[in-house]
N, C-alpha and C positions, 0 to 999 in steps of 0.2 A: 573710280571703279577698281575692284580687286583685279590684279593682272593675271591671277591664276583662277580659272573659273571651273565650276562643276559642269557636267555634261550638258544639262539642260540650258544653263546660261551661255555656255560656249556655242551651242548650236543656234541659240537665239541671236547671238552676235553675228554669226555667219549669215543667218537669214536676213539680218539687217544690213548686209552689204560688205562685211569684212571679207577680204580675200583669204581663203583657207589654204595654208601650205602644210603639206605632209612631208616632214623631213626624214622619214624612215627611208630605208633602201628601196630600190625599184622592185626587188622581189617581194618585200613585205607589202608594198603598195599593191602589187598585182594580186596577191592572195586575198586582200580585202582592204577597202578604204572607205572613208566617209564620203558619200556621194557629194560631188561638187569640189572635193579637195584636189588641189593641183600637186602633182609630183614635184617635190623640191628636195631631193636627197642630200643630206649632209655627207654621206658616204655612198660609194657604189657597193654592190653586193660583195665584191671581192675585198674592198677596203674594210667593210664592216666585219667580214669573216676574220681578217688579219687582226683587227683591234680586239675582237672577241677572244681569239686564240691567245693573244698576248695577255689579256686580262686573266684568263684561266691558268695559263702556264707560267706566267711571270708575276706580275703584280698590277694593281689598279693604277699605281703611279706611272709605270712604264706604258700602260695602255693609254693613259691620258696624254702622255707626251707624244706617243705615236699618232694619236688622233689629232693633236695640234699640228704636227708636221704635215699631216694629210690636208687638213682644213685650211691652214694658213694661206697657201697660194690661191685658194678658191674664194677668199672672203670678198674681194673686190667684185667678182662676177656675181656672187650671191646678191650683193646690194644692188648692182645694176639690173639684174633680172627682177628683183622685187619691185624696183621702181617702175619697170615696164608693166608688171602684172598688177600693181596696186598704185595707180597714180595719186590716189588720195591718201596713200601711206597708212591705211588701216588694215592691219593683218591679224589673223588668228593662226597660231602655229601649234602643231602637236607632233609628238613622236610616239614611241611604244608605251613607255611608262610615265611620261611627263617628267623626265629627268634631264640628263645632261645634254642630249641632242637638241631638244626643243628649247631648253634653258640657254644653251650657247647661241642658237640661232636668234632667239628673242633678244638676247643681250646685244648681238651685233646689229640687229635691225633698229633697236632703240638708239644705239650710238649714231646710226645714220638718219635719225629723225622720224622713225616710224612709231605709230601708236600700235602696240602689240598686246594681245592677250594670249595666254597659253591654257592648255587643257590639263586640269588636275588628274593625275592617274593615267593620262595619255590614251592612246587607242585601246589599250587593254581595258580601261574603265569604260570607255565608250561601248565596247563589245558587251560588257556585262549589262550596261544600261539597255542596249538593244534587246538582248535575250530576256531580260526582266519585263520589258514592255509587252512582249507577246503573252506573258503569263497574266498581265494585268489588262488585257483587252476588254474594253467596255464600249463596243460599237453595236449598232443595230444593223446586223448583216442580213442581206437577202441573197440567196443563191439562185443563179440561172442554170438549170440543168437541161439535159436533152442528149439524145444519141448522137454519135458521130455524124457530122454533116448537117446538124440542125441549125447551124449558123449562130451558135451561142455568142461567139466573140463579136459578130456583127450586131447582134441584139444589144450586147453590152455597150458598144460604142454609140448605138442609137440612143440608149438610155442616157449616156453622157450628153448627147446633143439636146436632150429634153431637159437638161439641168440636173440630172441625178448624179450622185457621187458614185464613182466606180473605181475598182482596182483591177487592172488587166494583168493577172499573174503570169499568163503566157508571154506577154510582152516583156515583163521583167525577167522571165527565165530564158528568153530568146528561144522558145520551143513551144510547139503546138500540142504537146502532151500525148503523142502516140508514136508508133514505130516510124511514122512518116513526119513526125513533128519537127525534126531538125532541118528539113528541106526548105531552102530559101531563107534560112535564118542565120544571123551572125553567130560567132562562137559563144557558147553559153558562159555566163559568169561562174565563178566558184560558188560553192554553197554559201560560204561566208558573205560574199558580195551580194548574192541574191537576198540574204537576210537583211543586210544593210539597206539595200534598195527598197525592200518591202517595208521596213521600218520607216523610212523617210516618206514613202508614198502614203502610209497610214498617218503619219505625224501631221500632215497638212490638212487632213479631213476635219470637217465640222462634226464633233461627236454627238451633236443634237439631231443630226440628220442621218437617214439610212444610207447604207453603202452597198452596192451590188458587186458580187464576184461571180465568176464562173465556177461551176462544180468541177473539181479536179481530184485526181488521185493525189496522194501525198507527194509522190515523185513526179516531177515535170522534166522529162529527160534525165539529166545527171544532177539536177538540184532537187532539194526537198523543201516543202513548206514546213516551217518550224512546228514541232509537234503540238505545242500548246495552241497555236493559232489554227492549225488544221482541225484540232478537236473542237475548237470554238465554231469553226465553219460548219462542221458536221452536225452541230446542235442547232444550227440556224434554219429558218424556213427555206424550203426548196420549191422553186417554181419550175416544174419539169415540162418543157415544151415539146410537143410532137407535131411534126410537119410531114407532108406526103413524101414517100420515098424518092420520087423523081426530083422533088425540090432539094432533097439532101444530096442526091447524086450531082445535081447542077451546082450546088455549093462546092462539092469536092472538085469537080472539073474546073471551076473558076480558080480554086486555090492551087491546083497541081498540074493542069494540063500543059502548062508551059515549062514544066520541070524537066530537067535532063532525065531521059527515060531510064538511064542506068541507075539513077538514085531511087526511082520508084521500084525498079527490080530488086535493088538491095533491101529496100524497106519491106517488100513482100517476103523476101527470104528470111528476114529477121523474125517474122511470125510464122515461119514454116511449120513448126511442130504443132502450134495451136490451130493454124489454118487447115492443115491436112495436105498431104501430097497432091491429091487430085485437084483441090482448089488452087494450090500454088501453081500447078502446071497450067490450069485454065487461065489464071490471072496473067502469067507470063506470056502465054500465047496471045491473049487479048492485047497486051501491051505491044507485042511484036508487030501487030497489024494496026496499031493506033486506035484500038477499040477501048478507049479510056473509060467509057461508061460501064462496060461489062467488068473491067478490072475494079472499078469503084464499087459496083454491086457486090462483088465477091468479098472485098474488104469489109463491107458493112455487115456481112454475115458473122464475121469474127467479132467485130467491135460491138455489135448489138448484144451478143451473149455476155461479153465482158461488162458492158454498161448495165445490163439488167442485174447482174450479180452485185455490182456496186450499189445499185438503187435499193435492192432488197436489204442490204446491210447498212443503209443510211441511218444514222443515229436519231435524227429528229423525226418526230411523228407529224410535224407540220409540212406535209408534202401535198402540193396541188398539181394534179396531172392536167395539163392544158393542151387540148388538141386543136390544131388549126388546119384549115383546108388550103392554106397558102404558106409560102415561105418568106414573105416580105418582112425583113428584120425591123423596119420602122413601124409597121402596123403592129407587130408583136410587142415591141417595146412600149408603144402607146397603150396597148391593152394591159400590159403588166402594171404600168403606172396607174391606170384607171382602177384595176382590181385592188391594188394595195392601198389606194387612197380610200376605198370604200370600207376597209377593215377598221 
């Protein structure tokens, strides 16, 4: 096997069980990394900055010598750590451009008896591969839509239990997609990491079978759906579910009633201008006396207008408006599968 692999071959090797080591600095890794990669930095952020400054201000030769001085004392621990992480001694290693950092680490690991492959062009080439993949999307996508509180995410998960393929964009984004969407969620990934995670979620799908996604705005909190993929979503058939208002309120109460009240108040204040002063005052007063149902009903007034505007601008003409007298996510999911199977 060629020891320097292109992106597709490299990812296949990782999927087949090679332990993936990212030897870039911690800051580079945090900004964006290949899902599943272990942080294994050759240099700390400060060390990388020093070597880079030396390269620019002095010479490549001096920068290399400085790098060797930094790395030399670490070599033994690198090997010991790799043995713990990869007992079968099969590694995949990459850096930013597929140059000296990954090459140096690969050389060291091979001397220690490891079977190592590296990534041609490094993480930079991987990122180009990811972005190109969104331009080349060839999936049969079905979109589950509905107003806030319709239980779209629950329907999506029920579809998965029925054997359907899904992508939960909000789970990848760590955000539910509204002013209240960050409540109860971990810190959002960077935009770059969200793209990487989405790429890998799509990569494992069977392209011969349909895949369900939830109707989203292009922004989900602070991250964005890649433009090409979002455009593809907007051209896909939309199944817009409508359930009784009380069922929607019940869904919101289930999701938020245990939330710190101050977080709910802050979320209402974020939509103050569009909600209107009187509605904001009424919502805050309702929260103050633990009347979460009234607060939820006020929030729905704002989000219903926003959703209707988005629905009217939906690019695809394949829109089915599906009205249910109940809010049971499993029954709705079963009905969706039955409907689409008949097409």
